C-alpha positions in Angstrom: -21.8 19.0 9.8 -18.5 19.7 8.1 -15.2 19.1 9.7 -13.7 22.2 11.6 -10.0 22.7 12.1 -7.8 25.2 13.9 -5.4 27.3 11.9 -2.4 25.3 13.0 -3.9 21.8 12.7 -1.8 19.5 10.6 -2.0 15.8 10.1 -3.7 12.7 8.6 -7.3 12.3 9.3 -8.2 9.3 11.7 -11.1 7.0 11.4 -13.7 9.0 13.0 -12.8 12.2 10.8 -13.1 10.0 7.8 -16.5 9.0 8.8 -17.3 12.7 9.4 -15.9 13.7 6.2 -18.2 11.1 4.4 -21.3 12.2 6.4 -20.7 15.9 5.2 -20.4 15.1 1.7 -16.6 15.2 1.2 -16.5 11.6 0.2 -19.5 10.6 -2.0 -20.4 6.8 -2.4 -22.4 5.3 -5.0 -23.0 2.4 -2.6 -23.1 3.1 1.2 -19.7 2.3 2.8 -19.1 -1.2 4.4 -18.8 -1.4 8.1 -15.2 -2.2 7.8 -14.1 0.0 5.1 -12.7 2.8 7.2 -9.3 1.7 8.6 -7.5 3.6 11.5 -6.0 6.1 9.2 -7.4 5.4 5.6 -10.5 4.4 3.5 -10.6 1.3 1.4 -11.6 2.1 -2.1 -14.0 -0.1 -4.0 -14.0 -1.2 -7.7 -17.1 -0.1 -9.8 -19.2 -2.1 -12.1 -16.9 -2.0 -15.2 -13.2 -2.2 -16.2 -11.8 -0.7 -19.4 -8.9 -2.4 -21.0 -6.7 0.3 -22.3 -3.7 0.4 -24.7 -1.4 2.0 -22.2 -1.1 3.7 -18.9 -1.7 7.5 -18.8 -2.2 10.6 -16.8 -4.9 13.0 -18.0 -3.0 16.2 -17.4 -4.6 19.5 -16.4 -6.9 19.9 -19.4 -8.4 16.5 -19.8 -10.7 14.1 -17.8 -10.0 10.5 -17.3 -13.2 9.5 -19.1 -12.0 11.4 -22.0 -8.6 9.6 -22.1 -10.5 6.2 -21.7 -12.5 7.0 -24.8 -9.4 7.4 -26.9 -7.3 4.5 -25.4 -10.0 1.8 -24.6 -9.8 -1.6 -26.2 -12.8 -3.1 -24.8 -15.1 -3.1 -21.7 -15.5 -5.8 -19.0 -18.5 -6.1 -16.6 -17.3 -6.8 -13.1 -20.6 -7.5 -11.4 -20.2 -11.2 -10.9 -16.4 -11.3 -11.3 -13.9 -11.1 -14.2 -10.5 -12.0 -14.7 -7.7 -9.4 -15.2 -4.8 -10.8 -17.1 -1.1 -10.2 -16.5 0.6 -7.7 -18.9 -2.5 -5.7 -19.6 -3.7 -2.4 -18.2 -7.1 -1.7 -16.9 -9.0 1.4 -15.7 -11.9 0.9 -13.3 -14.0 3.7 -12.0 -14.4 3.6 -8.3 -17.4 3.6 -6.2 -16.1 6.6 -4.2 -15.7 10.1 -5.5 -14.4 13.3 -3.8 -15.8 16.8 -2.9 -12.9 17.9 -0.7 -12.7 21.0 1.1 -10.0 23.5 0.1 -7.7 22.5 2.9 -7.8 18.7 2.5 -5.8 16.7 0.1 -5.4 13.0 -0.2 -2.9 10.3 -1.1 -3.5 6.6 -2.2 -1.6 3.4 -2.2 -2.3 -0.3 -2.9 -3.5 -2.3 0.1 -1.0 -4.7 1.5 -2.6 -7.8 0.2 -2.7 -6.2 -3.3 1.1 -5.4 -3.2 2.0 -9.0 -2.1 0.2 -10.3 -5.2 2.2 -8.2 -7.5 -0.8 -6.4 -8.6 0.3 -2.8 -9.6 -2.5 -0.2 -8.8 -2.5 3.6 -9.0 -5.4 6.0 -8.3 -6.1 8.5 -11.0 -8.1 11.8 -10.8 -9.4 14.2 -13.4 -6.8 16.8 -14.4 -4.1 14.9 -12.4 -0.4 15.6 -13.1 0.7 12.5 -10.8 -0.7 9.1 -9.7 -2.0 8.5 -6.2 -2.0 12.2 -5.2 -5.2 14.3 -5.0 -4.9 18.1 -4.6 -6.6 19.8 -1.9 -10.2 20.9 -2.8 -10.6 18.3 -5.5 -14.1 17.6 -6.8 -14.6 14.8 -9.0 -14.4 11.0 -9.7 -11.7 8.5 -8.9 -10.4 5.8 -11.1 -8.0 2.8 -10.5 -5.4 1.8 -12.7 -4.7 -1.9 -12.4 -2.0 -4.1 -14.0 -1.5 -7.6 -12.7 2.3 -8.4 -13.1 2.7 -12.0 -11.9 -0.7 -13.7 -11.2 -4.0 -13.2 -13.1 -6.5 -12.0 -10.7 -10.3 -12.4 -10.2 -12.0 -9.1 -9.1 -15.6 -8.0 -8.9 -17.6 -4.8 -8.2 -16.8 -3.9 -4.6 -13.4 -5.6 -4.5 -10.9 -3.4 -2.5 -7.3 -3.0 -4.1 -6.4 0.3 -3.0 -6.7 2.7 0.0 -6.7 6.4 0.5 -5.4 8.7 3.3 -6.7 12.3 3.8 -4.4 14.9 5.2 -4.4 18.6 6.1 -1.1 20.6 5.6 2.3 19.3 5.8 2.6 16.2 8.0 6.0 14.7 7.6 8.2 14.1 10.7 11.8 15.1 9.9 15.1 16.3 11.3 15.3 16.5 15.0 11.7 15.8 15.5 12.3 12.3 13.9 15.4 11.8 16.0 13.4 12.7 19.1 10.5 10.4 18.0 12.8 7.4 17.5 14.6 8.2 20.8 11.1 8.0 22.7 9.3 5.3 20.9 11.9 3.0 19.2 10.7 3.2 15.6 12.9 0.3 14.6 14.9 -2.0 17.0 18.2 -0.7 15.9 20.4 1.6 18.0 22.2 2.7 15.0 19.2 3.5 12.9 19.9 5.7 9.9 17.3 8.6 10.2 18.1 10.8 7.3 15.2 11.3 5.0 13.1 8.9 7.0 14.0 5.7 8.8 16.2 3.3 6.8 15.0 -0.3 6.5 17.3 -3.2 5.7 16.5 -6.7 4.4 16.7 -9.8 6.4 18.8 -12.6 4.6 19.9 -14.3 7.8 16.6 -16.6 7.7 13.6 -17.2 9.7 12.8 -20.4 11.5 14.8 -23.6 11.7 15.0 -23.9 7.9 16.4 -20.5 7.2 13.5 -19.1 5.2 14.4 -15.7 3.8 11.7 -15.1 1.3 9.6 -16.2 -1.6 10.0 -15.9 -5.4 6.8 -15.9 -7.5 6.3 -18.7 -9.9 5.2 -18.0 -13.6 2.1 -19.4 -15.3 0.2 -20.2 -12.2 -3.6 -20.3 -11.7 -5.5 -17.1 -11.1 -6.2 -15.6 -7.6 -9.5 -14.5 -6.4 -8.7 -11.3 -4.5 -11.7 -11.5 -2.2 -11.0 -15.1 -0.9 -8.8 -15.7 2.2 -6.7 -18.8 2.9 -7.8 -20.4 -0.2 -4.6 -21.2 -2.1 -1.6 -23.4 -1.5 1.7 -21.6 -1.1 3.5 -24.3 -3.3 1.4 -23.7 -6.2 2.4 -20.0 -6.5 5.7 -19.5 -4.7 9.2 -20.9 -4.6 10.7 -20.6 -1.0 14.2 -19.2 -0.7 16.6 -20.3 2.0 19.4 -18.4 3.6 22.8 -19.0 2.1 26.2 -19.1 3.8 27.1 -15.6 2.5 23.7 -14.2 3.4 23.1 -12.8 0.0 20.3 -12.9 -2.6 20.7 -12.4 -6.3 17.6 -10.8 -7.7 16.7 -11.9 -11.3 15.5 -9.2 -13.6 11.7 -9.0 -13.8 11.2 -11.7 -11.0 8.9 -10.8 -8.1 10.1 -11.5 -4.4 8.6 -11.3 -1.0 11.2 -10.6 1.7 11.2 -9.0 5.2 12.9 -6.3 7.0 15.8 -7.0 9.3 14.3 -4.5 11.9 11.2 -4.7 13.8 8.9 -1.7 13.1 6.7 0.6 15.3 4.2 3.1 14.2 3.1 5.0 17.4 -0.7 5.7 17.8 -0.4 9.4 17.0 1.6 8.8 13.8 1.3 6.9 10.4 3.9 5.9 8.2 4.7 5.2 4.5 7.5 3.2 2.9 9.2 5.1 0.1 8.9 2.7 -2.7 12.1 3.2 -4.6 15.4 4.9 -4.1 17.7 4.8 -7.1 20.7 5.5 -4.7 20.4 2.0 -3.2 20.1 -0.2 -6.3 18.2 -1.0 -9.5 15.1 -2.4 -7.9 11.8 -1.3 -6.6 10.6 -2.2 -3.0 7.3 -2.0 -1.5 4.3 -1.4 -3.8 2.1 -1.1 -0.8 3.5 1.6 1.5 0.9 2.6 4.2 1.6 1.5 7.8 -1.3 2.4 10.1 -1.1 3.9 13.6 -0.4 1.0 16.1 1.3 -1.2 13.7 4.1 -3.1 15.7 3.1 -1.5 18.9 3.0 -3.8 22.1 -0.5 -2.3 23.2 -2.0 -3.4 20.0 -0.6 -6.8 20.0 2.1 -6.1 17.4 5.4 -6.7 19.2 8.3 -7.6 16.7 6.3 -6.8 13.7 8.5 -6.8 10.5 7.9 -4.8 7.2 7.2 -7.1 4.3 8.9 -6.0 1.3 7.6 -6.5 -2.2 10.7 -6.6 -4.4 11.2 -6.5 -8.1 14.7 -6.0 -9.9 14.9 -4.1 -13.2 17.1 -4.5 -16.1 20.1 -6.3 -14.6 20.7 -8.8 -11.8 21.3 -7.3 -8.4 22.9 -8.8 -5.3 21.2 -7.9 -1.9 23.2 -8.4 1.2 21.9 -9.1 4.8 21.0 -5.8 6.4 21.3 -3.7 3.2 19.1 -0.6 3.1 16.1 -1.3 0.7 13.7 1.6 1.7 12.9 4.3 4.1 9.8 4.7 6.4 8.5 8.3 6.3 6.5 9.1 9.5 3.6 11.5 9.4 1.6 13.3 12.1 -2.0 12.2 12.8 -4.6 15.0 13.4 -5.6 12.8 16.3 -5.2 9.3 17.5 -7.6 6.9 15.9 -10.4 5.3 17.8 -9.0 1.9 16.9 -5.5 1.1 16.3 -4.1 -1.4 13.8 -4.6 -4.9 15.1 -7.1 -4.0 17.8 -10.0 -6.3 16.9 -10.6 -4.9 13.5 -9.4 -7.9 11.3 -5.9 -6.6 10.6 -4.1 -9.3 8.6 -0.5 -8.4 9.3 0.0 -7.4 12.9 2.9 -9.1 14.6 4.1 -10.5 11.2 7.4 -11.9 10.4 7.8 -13.0 6.7 4.2 -13.5 5.5 2.5 -13.9 2.2 -0.8 -12.3 1.4 -4.0 -13.4 3.2 -5.0 -15.3 0.2 -2.6 -18.3 1.0 -3.2 -21.0 3.4 -0.8 -20.8 6.6 
């Protein structure tokens, strides 16, 4: 039975509505959904059986399909069934196991999963006729593809691996202006009494250090072994990461084209009736990109879901020139969005959430 909405209903679909959208044919799956594939406010997307190595990234534009562009740009094909290595510095396009037949009033947005971003694996969803990445127009009917470009570590993937996630929305959902000010006043979106709430909630970087050894972050090593994206707690941190300690000046110089894992100065809260997304790059705050994987689910950082004190982990890459970060400097903004309804399960409520109550934390692939 199709989803039914009132004329003024606006917001992001929660878990049970994503399940209903699947049952009604709005989400089409080549293989039935896994039990844990639907998250509180998103759907994990799964890789299909083949990857195409292509010469360059692309957008199909309104007069072409992704398959047509792959035919003109592909270098070779790679079977993913039992696992295949995707090399750094290369661009791959993978048809996904999920496709869409959205009703006219539902659109979608995609983002890398948190664990994907923390490995410096750059991913973007592409749809036929698309003019932009990671955005699906309302009423779209057609296949989905994932562009994958490992930047630092070669990765082992296989059919069914989940590198990206998708949210579904109806109408305008962003909380802004006085509404955002009121939400922060009632919920404490960040633990900062002087929070900057213009164009979202400003998030600063913590360079004072965590724990007795003053750890502020990690810098990725070059020329490491590969990482199997489907294996948890398998790899030694020291083999892939260089720890960074707090300096007396509480600053950090970002080297061009190096990859860093840092953490926010503020603890972050996403109330149960809302979702959030980290704006990945703001040219007004410096020549760097922050947060490849920007979705924050309802319940992240909430006391009732066991998330008290949760920080936002920041995936940071400087561009072109060295750049000095200072403790507390704004590095991104959290944009909050209305949910259509509270999800049945919040982030962290017994659903295997990896990053609830996190401080400075690497991806789930590394041993604690």
